[in-house]
Short mmCIF file of the C-alpha atoms (twelve columns), coordinates in Angstrom:
data_MODEL
# 
_entry.id   MODEL 
# 
loop_
_atom_site.group_PDB 
_atom_site.id 
_atom_site.type_symbol 
_atom_site.label_atom_id 
_atom_site.label_alt_id 
_atom_site.label_comp_id 
_atom_site.label_asym_id 
_atom_site.label_seq_id 
_atom_site.Cartn_x 
_atom_site.Cartn_y 
_atom_site.Cartn_z 
_atom_site.pdbx_PDB_model_num 
ATOM 1   C CA . MET A 1   2.682   0.750   -26.150 1 
ATOM 2   C CA . SER A 2   3.183   -1.233  -22.963 1 
ATOM 3   C CA . LYS A 3   4.219   -4.857  -23.007 1 
ATOM 4   C CA . ALA A 4   0.823   -5.783  -21.557 1 
ATOM 5   C CA . LEU A 5   -1.087  -4.283  -24.510 1 
ATOM 6   C CA . GLN A 6   1.401   -5.951  -26.970 1 
ATOM 7   C CA . ILE A 7   0.627   -9.247  -25.518 1 
ATOM 8   C CA . THR A 8   -3.083  -8.772  -25.542 1 
ATOM 9   C CA . GLU A 9   -3.183  -7.715  -29.146 1 
ATOM 10  C CA . ASP A 10  -3.154  -11.309 -30.107 1 
ATOM 11  C CA . LEU A 11  -6.347  -11.717 -28.109 1 
ATOM 12  C CA . ARG A 12  -8.556  -9.220  -29.949 1 
ATOM 13  C CA . PRO A 13  -12.350 -8.971  -29.382 1 
ATOM 14  C CA . ALA A 14  -12.868 -10.319 -32.879 1 
ATOM 15  C CA . LYS A 15  -10.259 -12.056 -35.109 1 
ATOM 16  C CA . ASN A 16  -10.952 -9.718  -38.033 1 
ATOM 17  C CA . SER A 17  -10.887 -6.547  -36.066 1 
ATOM 18  C CA . PRO A 18  -8.122  -3.908  -36.453 1 
ATOM 19  C CA . LYS A 19  -5.183  -4.139  -34.144 1 
ATOM 20  C CA . ASN A 20  -5.874  -0.930  -32.360 1 
ATOM 21  C CA . VAL A 21  -9.335  -2.054  -31.094 1 
ATOM 22  C CA . PHE A 22  -8.093  -3.643  -27.837 1 
ATOM 23  C CA . THR A 23  -5.561  -0.820  -27.375 1 
ATOM 24  C CA . LYS A 24  -8.490  1.533   -27.017 1 
ATOM 25  C CA . LEU A 25  -10.458 -0.815  -24.823 1 
ATOM 26  C CA . ALA A 26  -7.480  -1.502  -22.614 1 
ATOM 27  C CA . GLU A 27  -6.944  2.217   -21.981 1 
ATOM 28  C CA . GLU A 28  -10.601 2.609   -21.088 1 
ATOM 29  C CA . PHE A 29  -10.365 -0.381  -18.693 1 
ATOM 30  C CA . PHE A 30  -7.225  0.585   -16.874 1 
ATOM 31  C CA . ASN A 31  -7.910  4.322   -16.725 1 
ATOM 32  C CA . ASN A 32  -11.213 3.644   -15.028 1 
ATOM 33  C CA . PHE A 33  -9.246  2.926   -11.815 1 
ATOM 34  C CA . GLN A 34  -8.605  6.216   -9.940  1 
ATOM 35  C CA . SER A 35  -5.489  5.029   -8.166  1 
ATOM 36  C CA . GLU A 36  -2.262  5.106   -10.179 1 
ATOM 37  C CA . HIS A 37  -0.969  2.257   -8.012  1 
ATOM 38  C CA . THR A 38  -4.017  0.068   -8.873  1 
ATOM 39  C CA . ARG A 39  -3.620  0.834   -12.537 1 
ATOM 40  C CA . LYS A 40  0.002   -0.233  -12.527 1 
ATOM 41  C CA . SER A 41  -0.749  -3.349  -10.547 1 
ATOM 42  C CA . TYR A 42  -3.678  -4.421  -12.716 1 
ATOM 43  C CA . ARG A 43  -1.605  -3.829  -15.872 1 
ATOM 44  C CA . LYS A 44  1.112   -6.076  -14.456 1 
ATOM 45  C CA . ASP A 45  -1.312  -8.811  -13.393 1 
ATOM 46  C CA . VAL A 46  -3.181  -8.779  -16.701 1 
ATOM 47  C CA . GLU A 47  0.096   -8.927  -18.582 1 
ATOM 48  C CA . GLN A 48  1.258   -11.933 -16.535 1 
ATOM 49  C CA . PHE A 49  -2.079  -13.688 -17.221 1 
ATOM 50  C CA . PHE A 50  -1.816  -13.315 -21.022 1 
ATOM 51  C CA . GLU A 51  1.884   -14.186 -20.970 1 
ATOM 52  C CA . TYR A 52  0.922   -17.493 -19.287 1 
ATOM 53  C CA . LEU A 53  -1.766  -18.153 -21.901 1 
ATOM 54  C CA . LYS A 54  0.734   -17.420 -24.688 1 
ATOM 55  C CA . LEU A 55  3.204   -19.992 -23.293 1 
ATOM 56  C CA . ARG A 56  0.929   -22.658 -21.947 1 
ATOM 57  C CA . HIS A 57  -2.282  -22.414 -23.974 1 
ATOM 58  C CA . THR A 58  -1.358  -21.699 -27.566 1 
ATOM 59  C CA . GLU A 59  -4.861  -22.704 -28.748 1 
ATOM 60  C CA . VAL A 60  -6.236  -19.469 -27.219 1 
ATOM 61  C CA . ARG A 61  -6.363  -16.800 -29.935 1 
ATOM 62  C CA . ASP A 62  -9.391  -14.743 -28.968 1 
ATOM 63  C CA . PHE A 63  -11.078 -13.516 -25.786 1 
ATOM 64  C CA . THR A 64  -13.964 -15.840 -26.532 1 
ATOM 65  C CA . ASP A 65  -11.556 -18.792 -26.464 1 
ATOM 66  C CA . ILE A 66  -10.774 -18.273 -22.767 1 
ATOM 67  C CA . GLU A 67  -12.729 -20.705 -20.603 1 
ATOM 68  C CA . ARG A 68  -13.063 -21.581 -16.984 1 
ATOM 69  C CA . LEU A 69  -10.419 -24.376 -17.367 1 
ATOM 70  C CA . HIS A 70  -7.861  -21.732 -18.368 1 
ATOM 71  C CA . ILE A 71  -8.485  -19.698 -15.245 1 
ATOM 72  C CA . VAL A 72  -8.262  -22.779 -13.022 1 
ATOM 73  C CA . SER A 73  -5.023  -23.729 -14.776 1 
ATOM 74  C CA . TYR A 74  -3.590  -20.253 -14.183 1 
ATOM 75  C CA . ARG A 75  -4.631  -20.278 -10.512 1 
ATOM 76  C CA . ASN A 76  -2.885  -23.704 -10.002 1 
ATOM 77  C CA . PHE A 77  0.183   -22.378 -11.787 1 
ATOM 78  C CA . LEU A 78  0.341   -19.479 -9.270  1 
ATOM 79  C CA . THR A 79  -0.246  -21.794 -6.377  1 
ATOM 80  C CA . ASP A 80  2.576   -24.156 -7.470  1 
ATOM 81  C CA . GLY A 81  4.888   -21.173 -7.748  1 
ATOM 82  C CA . ASP A 82  4.471   -20.559 -4.016  1 
ATOM 83  C CA . LYS A 83  2.690   -17.336 -4.411  1 
ATOM 84  C CA . ALA A 84  1.041   -16.104 -1.201  1 
ATOM 85  C CA . PRO A 85  -2.786  -16.580 -1.146  1 
ATOM 86  C CA . LYS A 86  -3.269  -12.751 -1.016  1 
ATOM 87  C CA . THR A 87  -1.136  -12.326 -4.132  1 
ATOM 88  C CA . ILE A 88  -3.013  -15.052 -6.034  1 
ATOM 89  C CA . ASN A 89  -6.385  -13.542 -5.057  1 
ATOM 90  C CA . ARG A 90  -5.292  -10.113 -6.241  1 
ATOM 91  C CA . LYS A 91  -4.114  -11.433 -9.610  1 
ATOM 92  C CA . LEU A 92  -7.305  -13.403 -10.109 1 
ATOM 93  C CA . ALA A 93  -9.295  -10.280 -9.122  1 
ATOM 94  C CA . ALA A 94  -7.503  -8.339  -11.786 1 
ATOM 95  C CA . VAL A 95  -8.389  -10.900 -14.504 1 
ATOM 96  C CA . SER A 96  -11.941 -11.124 -13.265 1 
ATOM 97  C CA . SER A 97  -12.370 -7.375  -13.332 1 
ATOM 98  C CA . LEU A 98  -11.121 -7.363  -16.976 1 
ATOM 99  C CA . PHE A 99  -13.668 -9.920  -17.967 1 
ATOM 100 C CA . ASP A 100 -16.417 -8.108  -16.214 1 
ATOM 101 C CA . PHE A 101 -15.428 -5.169  -18.444 1 
ATOM 102 C CA . LEU A 102 -15.464 -7.335  -21.531 1 
ATOM 103 C CA . VAL A 103 -18.921 -8.650  -20.683 1 
ATOM 104 C CA . GLU A 104 -20.141 -5.038  -20.218 1 
ATOM 105 C CA . LYS A 105 -18.750 -4.297  -23.729 1 
ATOM 106 C CA . SER A 106 -20.548 -7.365  -25.231 1 
ATOM 107 C CA . ILE A 107 -17.150 -8.816  -26.272 1 
ATOM 108 C CA . VAL A 108 -17.623 -12.018 -24.288 1 
ATOM 109 C CA . LEU A 109 -20.788 -13.631 -23.045 1 
ATOM 110 C CA . TYR A 110 -19.713 -14.437 -19.422 1 
ATOM 111 C CA . ASN A 111 -16.934 -14.059 -16.973 1 
ATOM 112 C CA . PRO A 112 -14.957 -17.367 -16.839 1 
ATOM 113 C CA . CYS A 113 -13.529 -16.346 -13.358 1 
ATOM 114 C CA . GLN A 114 -16.995 -16.656 -11.674 1 
ATOM 115 C CA . SER A 115 -17.236 -19.449 -9.101  1 
ATOM 116 C CA . ILE A 116 -13.494 -20.159 -9.368  1 
ATOM 117 C CA . LYS A 117 -12.369 -21.260 -5.822  1 
ATOM 118 C CA . ARG A 118 -9.656  -18.996 -4.498  1 
ATOM 119 C CA . PRO A 119 -7.186  -19.817 -1.795  1 
ATOM 120 C CA . ARG A 120 -8.018  -18.978 1.750   1 
ATOM 121 C CA . HIS A 121 -6.317  -15.867 3.012   1 
ATOM 122 C CA . GLN A 122 -3.306  -16.522 5.188   1 
ATOM 123 C CA . VAL A 123 -0.195  -14.634 5.840   1 
ATOM 124 C CA . LEU A 124 2.866   -16.706 4.739   1 
ATOM 125 C CA . ARG A 125 5.426   -13.913 5.445   1 
ATOM 126 C CA . PRO A 126 3.925   -11.632 7.998   1 
ATOM 127 C CA . THR A 127 5.238   -7.988  8.074   1 
ATOM 128 C CA . ASN A 128 7.841   -7.660  10.799  1 
ATOM 129 C CA . ASP A 129 6.981   -4.815  13.187  1 
ATOM 130 C CA . LEU A 130 9.179   -3.072  15.641  1 
ATOM 131 C CA . THR A 131 8.951   -3.050  19.442  1 
ATOM 132 C CA . ASP A 132 8.328   0.223   21.271  1 
ATOM 133 C CA . GLU A 133 11.929  0.070   22.449  1 
ATOM 134 C CA . GLN A 134 13.269  -0.322  18.924  1 
ATOM 135 C CA . ILE A 135 11.196  2.605   17.636  1 
ATOM 136 C CA . ARG A 136 12.536  4.806   20.476  1 
ATOM 137 C CA . ALA A 137 16.108  3.796   19.593  1 
ATOM 138 C CA . LEU A 138 15.367  4.642   15.923  1 
ATOM 139 C CA . PHE A 139 13.954  8.006   16.737  1 
ATOM 140 C CA . GLN A 140 16.883  8.905   19.025  1 
ATOM 141 C CA . LEU A 141 19.220  8.072   16.100  1 
ATOM 142 C CA . VAL A 142 17.509  10.394  13.654  1 
ATOM 143 C CA . ASP A 143 16.660  13.155  16.031  1 
ATOM 144 C CA . PRO A 144 19.971  15.075  15.434  1 
ATOM 145 C CA . LEU A 145 19.482  15.157  11.653  1 
ATOM 146 C CA . LYS A 146 19.376  18.622  10.101  1 
ATOM 147 C CA . ASP A 147 19.234  20.305  6.687   1 
ATOM 148 C CA . HIS A 148 18.712  17.930  3.767   1 
ATOM 149 C CA . GLN A 149 18.531  14.972  6.151   1 
ATOM 150 C CA . LEU A 150 15.387  16.411  7.671   1 
ATOM 151 C CA . LEU A 151 13.649  14.559  4.804   1 
ATOM 152 C CA . HIS A 152 14.709  11.183  6.326   1 
ATOM 153 C CA . LYS A 153 13.718  12.338  9.875   1 
ATOM 154 C CA . ALA A 154 10.255  13.530  8.689   1 
ATOM 155 C CA . VAL A 155 9.604   10.310  6.619   1 
ATOM 156 C CA . ILE A 156 10.441  8.007   9.531   1 
ATOM 157 C CA . TYR A 157 8.519   9.947   12.111  1 
ATOM 158 C CA . LEU A 158 5.458   10.282  9.912   1 
ATOM 159 C CA . LEU A 159 5.366   6.699   8.898   1 
ATOM 160 C CA . PHE A 160 5.655   5.318   12.463  1 
ATOM 161 C CA . THR A 161 3.362   7.874   14.127  1 
ATOM 162 C CA . THR A 162 0.532   7.686   11.629  1 
ATOM 163 C CA . GLY A 163 0.595   4.201   10.135  1 
ATOM 164 C CA . ILE A 164 0.023   5.540   6.641   1 
ATOM 165 C CA . ARG A 165 1.061   3.471   3.629   1 
ATOM 166 C CA . LYS A 166 4.133   4.220   1.543   1 
ATOM 167 C CA . ALA A 167 1.990   5.302   -1.417  1 
ATOM 168 C CA . GLU A 168 -0.027  7.632   0.861   1 
ATOM 169 C CA . LEU A 169 3.122   9.334   2.049   1 
ATOM 170 C CA . ILE A 170 4.550   9.736   -1.448  1 
ATOM 171 C CA . ASN A 171 1.290   11.335  -2.681  1 
ATOM 172 C CA . LEU A 172 1.088   13.888  0.063   1 
ATOM 173 C CA . LYS A 173 1.065   17.498  -1.091  1 
ATOM 174 C CA . ILE A 174 1.771   20.592  0.978   1 
ATOM 175 C CA . LYS A 175 -1.897  21.515  0.998   1 
ATOM 176 C CA . ASP A 176 -2.708  18.157  2.719   1 
ATOM 177 C CA . TYR A 177 -0.804  19.283  5.829   1 
ATOM 178 C CA . ARG A 178 -2.995  21.664  7.803   1 
ATOM 179 C CA . VAL A 179 -4.098  22.752  11.273  1 
ATOM 180 C CA . ILE A 180 -7.731  22.067  12.294  1 
ATOM 181 C CA . ASP A 181 -8.928  23.430  15.651  1 
ATOM 182 C CA . GLY A 182 -5.378  23.860  16.807  1 
ATOM 183 C CA . ILE A 183 -4.422  20.250  15.914  1 
ATOM 184 C CA . HIS A 184 -1.984  19.438  13.148  1 
ATOM 185 C CA . THR A 185 -3.393  16.945  10.552  1 
ATOM 186 C CA . ILE A 186 -2.784  15.432  7.118   1 
ATOM 187 C CA . GLU A 187 -5.429  14.501  4.627   1 
ATOM 188 C CA . VAL A 188 -4.575  11.131  3.062   1 
ATOM 189 C CA . LYS A 189 -5.938  9.664   -0.137  1 
ATOM 190 C CA . ALA A 190 -6.153  5.942   0.920   1 
ATOM 191 C CA . LYS A 191 -7.184  2.734   -0.756  1 
ATOM 192 C CA . GLY A 192 -10.649 2.539   -2.240  1 
ATOM 193 C CA . SER A 193 -10.719 6.279   -2.892  1 
ATOM 194 C CA . LYS A 194 -11.089 6.889   0.855   1 
ATOM 195 C CA . ILE A 195 -10.118 10.248  2.293   1 
ATOM 196 C CA . LEU A 196 -8.632  9.983   5.806   1 
ATOM 197 C CA . THR A 197 -7.880  12.856  8.155   1 
ATOM 198 C CA . LYS A 198 -4.912  11.718  10.221  1 
ATOM 199 C CA . VAL A 199 -3.936  13.499  13.517  1 
ATOM 200 C CA . ILE A 200 -0.227  14.341  13.679  1 
ATOM 201 C CA . HIS A 201 1.621   13.799  16.992  1 
ATOM 202 C CA . PRO A 202 2.993   17.194  18.247  1 
ATOM 203 C CA . ALA A 203 6.611   15.869  18.072  1 
ATOM 204 C CA . THR A 204 6.069   14.831  14.425  1 
ATOM 205 C CA . ALA A 205 4.340   18.104  13.582  1 
ATOM 206 C CA . GLN A 206 7.443   19.951  14.927  1 
ATOM 207 C CA . ILE A 207 9.672   17.960  12.585  1 
ATOM 208 C CA . MET A 208 7.401   18.526  9.600   1 
ATOM 209 C CA . ASP A 209 7.405   22.178  10.250  1 
ATOM 210 C CA . GLU A 210 11.203  22.194  10.335  1 
ATOM 211 C CA . TYR A 211 11.288  20.312  7.117   1 
ATOM 212 C CA . LEU A 212 8.879   22.800  5.448   1 
ATOM 213 C CA . ILE A 213 11.099  25.746  6.602   1 
ATOM 214 C CA . TYR A 214 14.051  23.916  5.013   1 
ATOM 215 C CA . LEU A 215 12.115  23.570  1.750   1 
ATOM 216 C CA . LYS A 216 11.220  27.224  1.712   1 
ATOM 217 C CA . ILE A 217 14.836  28.261  2.221   1 
ATOM 218 C CA . GLU A 218 16.021  25.941  -0.567  1 
ATOM 219 C CA . ALA A 219 13.318  27.279  -2.854  1 
ATOM 220 C CA . ALA A 220 14.266  30.899  -2.035  1 
ATOM 221 C CA . LYS A 221 17.851  30.144  -3.122  1 
ATOM 222 C CA . ASP A 222 16.491  29.411  -6.579  1 
ATOM 223 C CA . HIS A 223 14.160  32.451  -6.480  1 
ATOM 224 C CA . GLU A 224 11.122  30.186  -6.229  1 
ATOM 225 C CA . GLU A 225 8.256   29.647  -3.784  1 
ATOM 226 C CA . LEU A 226 6.461   26.676  -2.408  1 
ATOM 227 C CA . HIS A 227 2.985   26.098  -3.696  1 
ATOM 228 C CA . ALA A 228 0.037   24.187  -2.120  1 
ATOM 229 C CA . GLU A 229 0.059   21.728  -4.971  1 
ATOM 230 C CA . ASP A 230 3.726   20.847  -4.587  1 
ATOM 231 C CA . TRP A 231 4.748   17.464  -3.315  1 
ATOM 232 C CA . PHE A 232 5.371   17.503  0.466   1 
ATOM 233 C CA . PHE A 233 8.189   14.994  0.199   1 
ATOM 234 C CA . ARG A 234 10.530  15.436  -2.768  1 
ATOM 235 C CA . PRO A 235 14.147  14.256  -3.487  1 
ATOM 236 C CA . THR A 236 17.042  16.309  -2.315  1 
ATOM 237 C CA . LYS A 237 19.078  15.446  -5.407  1 
ATOM 238 C CA . ASN A 238 18.414  14.139  -8.879  1 
ATOM 239 C CA . PRO A 239 21.538  12.776  -10.676 1 
ATOM 240 C CA . LEU A 240 19.678  12.435  -13.993 1 
ATOM 241 C CA . GLU A 241 18.089  15.930  -13.870 1 
ATOM 242 C CA . PRO A 242 19.969  17.965  -11.265 1 
ATOM 243 C CA . GLY A 243 17.563  20.903  -11.607 1 
ATOM 244 C CA . HIS A 244 14.382  18.845  -11.411 1 
ATOM 245 C CA . LEU A 245 13.562  18.228  -7.751  1 
ATOM 246 C CA . ILE A 246 9.866   19.214  -7.530  1 
ATOM 247 C CA . LYS A 247 8.485   15.719  -7.947  1 
ATOM 248 C CA . PRO A 248 7.310   13.002  -5.579  1 
ATOM 249 C CA . LEU A 249 9.801   10.637  -3.868  1 
ATOM 250 C CA . ASN A 250 10.657  7.466   -5.673  1 
ATOM 251 C CA . PRO A 251 9.148   4.423   -3.754  1 
ATOM 252 C CA . LYS A 252 12.658  2.898   -3.617  1 
ATOM 253 C CA . SER A 253 13.872  6.031   -1.875  1 
ATOM 254 C CA . VAL A 254 11.321  5.499   0.946   1 
ATOM 255 C CA . ASP A 255 12.490  1.833   1.157   1 
ATOM 256 C CA . TYR A 256 16.071  2.933   1.436   1 
ATOM 257 C CA . ILE A 257 15.311  5.564   4.080   1 
ATOM 258 C CA . VAL A 258 13.504  3.083   6.377   1 
ATOM 259 C CA . LYS A 259 15.899  0.108   5.832   1 
ATOM 260 C CA . SER A 260 19.103  2.006   6.158   1 
ATOM 261 C CA . TRP A 261 18.195  3.890   9.364   1 
ATOM 262 C CA . CYS A 262 16.736  0.735   10.950  1 
ATOM 263 C CA . LYS A 263 20.043  -1.050  10.147  1 
ATOM 264 C CA . LYS A 264 21.965  1.747   11.790  1 
ATOM 265 C CA . ALA A 265 19.756  1.416   14.781  1 
ATOM 266 C CA . GLY A 266 20.729  -2.251  15.139  1 
ATOM 267 C CA . ILE A 267 17.456  -3.667  13.729  1 
ATOM 268 C CA . HIS A 268 18.546  -6.347  11.354  1 
ATOM 269 C CA . HIS A 269 15.463  -8.447  10.592  1 
ATOM 270 C CA . ARG A 270 13.398  -7.939  7.408   1 
ATOM 271 C CA . ILE A 271 12.027  -4.398  7.578   1 
ATOM 272 C CA . SER A 272 10.075  -2.292  5.035   1 
ATOM 273 C CA . PRO A 273 7.986   0.925   5.191   1 
ATOM 274 C CA . HIS A 274 5.005   -1.276  5.840   1 
ATOM 275 C CA . SER A 275 6.713   -2.375  9.039   1 
ATOM 276 C CA . ALA A 276 6.004   1.159   10.353  1 
ATOM 277 C CA . ARG A 277 2.197   0.559   9.689   1 
ATOM 278 C CA . ALA A 278 2.383   -2.777  11.546  1 
ATOM 279 C CA . SER A 279 4.292   -1.129  14.381  1 
ATOM 280 C CA . TYR A 280 1.717   1.681   14.622  1 
ATOM 281 C CA . ILE A 281 -1.188  -0.741  14.842  1 
ATOM 282 C CA . GLY A 282 0.618   -3.140  17.207  1 
ATOM 283 C CA . SER A 283 1.722   -0.434  19.604  1 
ATOM 284 C CA . ALA A 284 -1.734  1.131   19.753  1 
ATOM 285 C CA . LEU A 285 -3.355  -2.321  20.415  1 
ATOM 286 C CA . ASP A 286 -0.715  -3.268  22.946  1 
ATOM 287 C CA . ASN A 287 -1.305  -0.005  24.883  1 
ATOM 288 C CA . GLY A 288 -5.128  -0.397  25.104  1 
ATOM 289 C CA . VAL A 289 -6.484  1.597   22.076  1 
ATOM 290 C CA . ASP A 290 -9.852  0.223   20.843  1 
ATOM 291 C CA . LEU A 291 -9.486  -2.158  17.842  1 
ATOM 292 C CA . TYR A 292 -12.398 -0.521  16.006  1 
ATOM 293 C CA . LYS A 293 -10.900 2.960   16.406  1 
ATOM 294 C CA . ILE A 294 -7.573  1.787   15.080  1 
ATOM 295 C CA . SER A 295 -9.254  0.073   12.138  1 
ATOM 296 C CA . ARG A 296 -11.103 3.229   11.170  1 
ATOM 297 C CA . ASP A 297 -8.001  5.348   11.737  1 
ATOM 298 C CA . VAL A 298 -5.886  3.285   9.273   1 
ATOM 299 C CA . GLY A 299 -8.608  2.959   6.712   1 
ATOM 300 C CA . HIS A 300 -9.285  -0.842  6.955   1 
ATOM 301 C CA . ALA A 301 -12.561 -2.094  5.590   1 
ATOM 302 C CA . SER A 302 -12.677 -4.787  8.275   1 
ATOM 303 C CA . VAL A 303 -11.323 -5.150  11.832  1 
ATOM 304 C CA . LYS A 304 -10.147 -8.561  10.804  1 
ATOM 305 C CA . THR A 305 -7.490  -6.959  8.632   1 
ATOM 306 C CA . THR A 306 -6.413  -4.787  11.484  1 
ATOM 307 C CA . GLU A 307 -6.117  -7.878  13.801  1 
ATOM 308 C CA . GLU A 308 -3.774  -9.516  11.400  1 
ATOM 309 C CA . TYR A 309 -1.271  -6.738  11.933  1 
ATOM 310 C CA . ASN A 310 -0.974  -7.323  15.661  1 
ATOM 311 C CA . LYS A 311 2.017   -9.640  16.057  1 
ATOM 312 C CA . ARG A 312 2.609   -8.807  19.659  1 
ATOM 313 C CA . LYS A 313 1.912   -11.300 22.374  1 
ATOM 314 C CA . GLN A 314 -1.152  -10.731 24.620  1 
ATOM 315 C CA . ARG A 315 -0.265  -10.240 28.259  1 
ATOM 316 C CA . ILE A 316 -1.318  -13.184 30.495  1 
ATOM 317 C CA . SER A 317 -2.736  -10.664 32.929  1 
ATOM 318 C CA . GLU A 318 -5.172  -9.424  30.244  1 
ATOM 319 C CA . SER A 319 -6.849  -12.834 29.744  1 
ATOM 320 C CA . PRO A 320 -10.662 -12.774 29.658  1 
ATOM 321 C CA . VAL A 321 -10.627 -15.418 32.374  1 
ATOM 322 C CA . TRP A 322 -10.049 -12.731 34.992  1 
ATOM 323 C CA . GLY A 323 -13.251 -11.005 33.993  1 
ATOM 324 C CA . LEU A 324 -15.707 -13.958 34.304  1 
ATOM 325 C CA . GLY A 325 -18.603 -12.731 36.440  1 
ATOM 326 C CA . PHE A 326 -19.679 -16.214 37.634  1 
ATOM 327 C CA . MET A 327 -16.139 -16.971 38.841  1 
ATOM 328 C CA . LYS A 328 -16.007 -13.706 40.909  1 
ATOM 329 C CA . LYS A 329 -18.946 -14.947 43.000  1 
ATOM 330 C CA . VAL A 330 -17.252 -18.280 43.511  1 
ATOM 331 C CA . SER A 331 -14.081 -16.560 44.672  1 
ATOM 332 C CA . SER A 332 -15.960 -14.403 47.193  1 
ATOM 333 C CA . GLU A 333 -17.559 -17.367 48.792  1 
ATOM 334 C CA . GLU A 334 -14.282 -19.205 49.395  1 
# 
């Protein structure tokens, strides 16, 4: 049983109910989310909320004991802990979602999270993107990579030339890489259960093809074949289980690949796989691609979210002032 469920056992739907009641309810609640990443995040956030109640509000012994004042207290606790507004809102959303579920199950009468004021969204630590020159230097550094290091090369090229999230890259399967009307694409399972079809740049497609050939050669050595349902990116070694390599990459492995090669390329500021997404959006905007098209391409629900990724300075020559029609007439008369 997870720590989250152990904590919440003390907060059963009814004080006289058997201990396994909430365990069953919790599994129903968490498993309702299709994304494994969302399930893990919500478990962690719910766990933290009940841990807070256990330490700060010992009078709470039942779900029905939780009131609006406890949610406000928790929000203030998160704020005082210098959590980013986006993080606080996510944690409150997890708790609110849980209470919506409990209301639906007739365990509580109302959701105490309703009408709780949440912090305005602002980015405290913006994701650092790379300039076009830095990305070219990074590509030149990984271009000579061969054999097992083709994994690193393919991961870096795909992240920077598609803007997909780390989780989306990890969850790619061989069947998701295909050619449509002569164009290489990948089908990505994005946030909110969205299915995105991403066009692959020819240079990246060539690297992915080279990587697939390498995988086939390695599989043949073990008298095996690649299957459509196999993970596209998998580890090249597994110290704990040397013979078990057909599994998705560990998220920390993706972090390592991006950070280590960026460092070798002389890029020393704070970098993460998400920096590739910010760079993809920033470079596209900087080179005149329509904001709405980029927003749809990366799977954002709002163009405002896409705008937040653009950290590059707008050129003075692109100021709207040069396009004012009434000033053009004035200039022609002078």
